[in-house]
C-alpha positions, -999 to 999 in steps of 0.1 A, spaced: 2 -2 1 14 36 -6 7 57 22 9 96 20 18 112 52 9 145 51 21 174 77 31 208 83 67 193 95 95 168 87 114 166 114 112 162 153 97 193 165 68 181 190 45 150 201 26 150 174 60 142 144 73 118 174 36 101 163 38 109 130 76 92 129 69 62 146 36 53 123 69 62 96 90 34 102 61 14 111 49 14 79 80 10 65 89 -22 84 56 -36 74 69 -33 37 46 -6 28 57 26 9 55 57 24 54 96 9 63 125 27 41 162 20 55 188 40 65 222 37 106 234 27 121 237 59 154 232 58 152 208 90 140 188 75 146 147 70 155 138 37 125 121 19 122 113 -17 91 133 -25 108 162 -18 107 180 -46 65 185 -41 70 196 -13 56 239 -11 75 272 -1 56 283 26 55 319 37 58 327 74 35 358 85 60 365 110 85 367 87 66 379 61 73 420 44 47 446 50 33 442 15 35 408 20 13 403 52 -19 401 38 -16 374 13 6 354 40 -25 358 65 -49 345 33 -24 314 29 -29 310 67 -66 304 62 -63 288 26 -31 284 7 -38 277 -35 -1 274 -39 -1 242 -15 -25 227 -29 -18 226 -65 20 215 -51 -5 184 -35 -21 177 -66 11 174 -84 21 152 -58 -10 128 -59 -9 130 -100 22 119 -98 32 93 -67 -9 80 -71 -7 72 -29 -36 47 -18 -43 65 12 -39 100 21 -29 101 64 -32 140 74 -17 149 110 -12 190 113 -21 205 87 -35 241 93 -19 269 92 11 259 70 -5 231 47 -41 242 51 -74 219 39 -64 228 5 -45 193 13 -79 175 16 -97 191 -12 -71 179 -38 -76 144 -25 -112 148 -30 -111 155 -58 -90 122 -69 -107 103 -49 -86 96 -25 -95 92 5 -79 109 34 -81 102 74 -68 126 99 -51 123 134 -63 150 157 -35 155 178 -48 188 195 -82 208 196 -76 225 162 -108 206 151 -135 224 181 -106 256 193 -96 278 164 -64 286 183 -61 250 194 -53 249 230 -79 250 244 -75 279 263 -87 313 275 -63 335 293 -43 306 306 -75 282 314 -96 258 300 -121 269 278 -145 244 256 -169 274 244 -163 268 208 -172 235 207 -205 249 193 -189 264 163 -191 305 177 -158 310 169 -160 347 172 -149 343 211 -112 336 202 -116 373 184 -132 386 213 -107 375 239 -74 373 218 -69 337 223 -41 333 196 -5 344 216 -31 375 232 -33 387 196 -57 401 179 -47 404 142 -37 365 147 -68 353 167 -86 371 137 -72 349 113 -77 323 131 -112 331 137 -119 339 103 -98 301 89 -121 284 116 -154 298 102 -140 291 60 -135 255 69 -167 247 90 -188 268 66 -172 256 36 -174 219 46 -132 211 44 -131 185 72 -160 172 53 -139 150 34 -120 129 59 -128 92 57 -118 87 93 -108 109 124 -82 91 142 -90 103 176 -55 96 200 -80 99 234 -116 93 239 -115 128 253 -104 141 221 -133 120 205 -159 131 230 -150 171 217 -148 157 179 -187 146 182 -199 175 207 -193 199 178 -214 179 153 -191 152 134 -208 119 130 -197 93 161 -191 65 125 -161 93 109 -141 91 148 -121 64 156 -102 61 194 -69 51 179 -38 61 204 -11 68 209 18 38 214 56 25 219 73 -2 202 81 -18 239 110 -37 228 130 -8 228 126 7 262 142 -15 287 132 -3 318 143 2 354 118 -4 384 144 6 413 131 40 424 159 69 422 164 102 441 149 128 416 116 135 400 116 141 367 98 166 342 100 158 304 83 177 281 80 210 266 89 243 287 51 265 277 23 273 299 -2 247 290 20 224 302 26 231 340 60 239 341 59 268 364 30 248 390 53 222 387 84 241 396 64 260 425 52 230 439 83 210 438 97 241 458 74 228 489 82 197 491 128 200 483 125 164 465 147 170 439 137 174 406 153 172 369 137 192 340 145 177 302 133 200 276 132 239 265 105 256 248 94 293 251 95 294 290 130 283 289 141 317 297 115 320 326 125 287 343 158 291 341 159 322 359 136 310 388 161 282 386 191 306 394 194 303 429 178 267 434 205 248 414 206 220 447 170 220 443 163 216 403 185 205 377 180 218 341 186 190 314 181 208 283 168 194 252 177 154 259 173 124 234 186 87 228 201 69 257 206 106 277 171 112 279 164 72 286 188 74 316 170 102 330 139 84 328 153 49 339 168 67 376 140 86 382 114 78 410 86 93 392 79 117 367 56 151 360 26 153 338 10 188 350 -7 197 322 -29 230 323 -47 227 291 -64 195 278 -37 172 271 -44 150 245 -29 120 245 5 122 264 39 108 247 57 120 274 32 96 302 40 65 277 73 70 275 77 71 312 52 37 316 76 23 286 106 26 314 90 11 341 78 45 361 46 60 371 35 96 364 18 120 386 -8 139 364 -33 169 364 -66 151 358 -75 169 326 -85 164 291 -69 124 279 -42 123 313 -72 104 330 -72 77 307 -36 68 309 -27 73 346 -50 52 362 -54 64 401 -34 41 423 -25 16 393 3 34 366 4 66 391 -19 95 405 -37 124 401 -39 161 408 -62 188 401 -46 215 374 -30 242 384 -32 230 421 4 239 434 -4 223 471 -24 191 460 10 190 435 30 196 460 9 170 486 5 146 461 45 142 453 55 138 487 27 105 489 44 90 463 79 100 473 75 83 507 59 51 490 89 30 475 71 -1 470 43 17 457 60 32 427 78 -5 422 51 -20 415 28 12 401 59 12 376 53 -27 369 17 -22 356 23 11 341 50 -9 318 23 -39 314 1 -7 299 25 -5 274 29 -43 259 -10 -43 264 -26 -17 249 -5 11 233 20 -11 217 28 -1 178 23 -31 167 -15 -29 181 -15 7 169 -5 -6 129 -26 -38 129 -56 -5 133 -40 22 110 -40 -2 80 -76 -18 90 -87 16 90 -69 25 55 -81 -7 37 -119 2 53 -116 36 38 -100 22 8 -127 4 1 -154 27 9 -137 49 -19 -136 24 -50 -175 14 -38 -187 47 -38 -164 62 -74 -184 27 -87 -213 31 -82 
């Protein structure tokens, strides 16, 4: 089978790209042909299809005379559509699997697939289909108001990075796609959590077009370490919605050592906070490979203190794979992964006191940490393995391809 993998980025930029590359590797290992499509970028991995990659203008760097066009291209990009049309005509994939396409590739890619009767599926990595600003936050607090299609709220409250102009552009984009039925061409929405699946259903997407399709890992690639380590680990993006500042304030109250692995927009603010507290918090920066594996294996447990509607945390799954329980906020898809008392514990998002108390409670019970670590690892092997994910994904591909063939011949 020939699968087009379509995403705004073709390098390891975040969790969604991690999922994309894991899927690509599994598909290739199973003998399928993978055809990436993404905007041109110096950071991209090499790809046989890269001659088709379009040039996409970043509105943040566009010159004044090109700002309007750049803003319009965020909503819908005809030039991307033309490039993708050529890609489809020459390479002729059986199915188009989209990941994050908004803001750069846009729904123009869906239109081109529809014109050629090529079925498209879309993995729903965040809140974009129900929230113009994609984070589901208003003034830093969880918000679900736009699920009813009233996207004007995004412009009114400047939900996109507190920018009026940016929020207006994303509001227009959401109305354009909804009123124009742009996502109606998606045969299946693959939902990494039941939480995001329920959000789509509430927004009006028919149940038969949504499928629970959890993120996954290959257990054999992770050697667990069940010995309880001498620090707590935060491994993830340093950003407001991830709750890093709440984690730092809570950990300061406990006096328990914290390691922080990751970078992000709050990197400078976090380092400023840590200055003078280096005996309590150690900044590891961006980590990968064996360095990150070693941090996981030598930790006591990990933190996922999200303050947005976390969809399906890859950090939590990775922690489980290394045999470490997770202390996570009770929001979004987190409670689906972190089963209270089984694979970790939960606390109220943004609650410093509750988080500090939970950290201390877990820290003092080594026997429970070891037991939960082993149980968390078993969850990966039984429910969140890449082998299971690949089998379900291929089943979806075959289903939408057969449906497309039937509809085109009827």
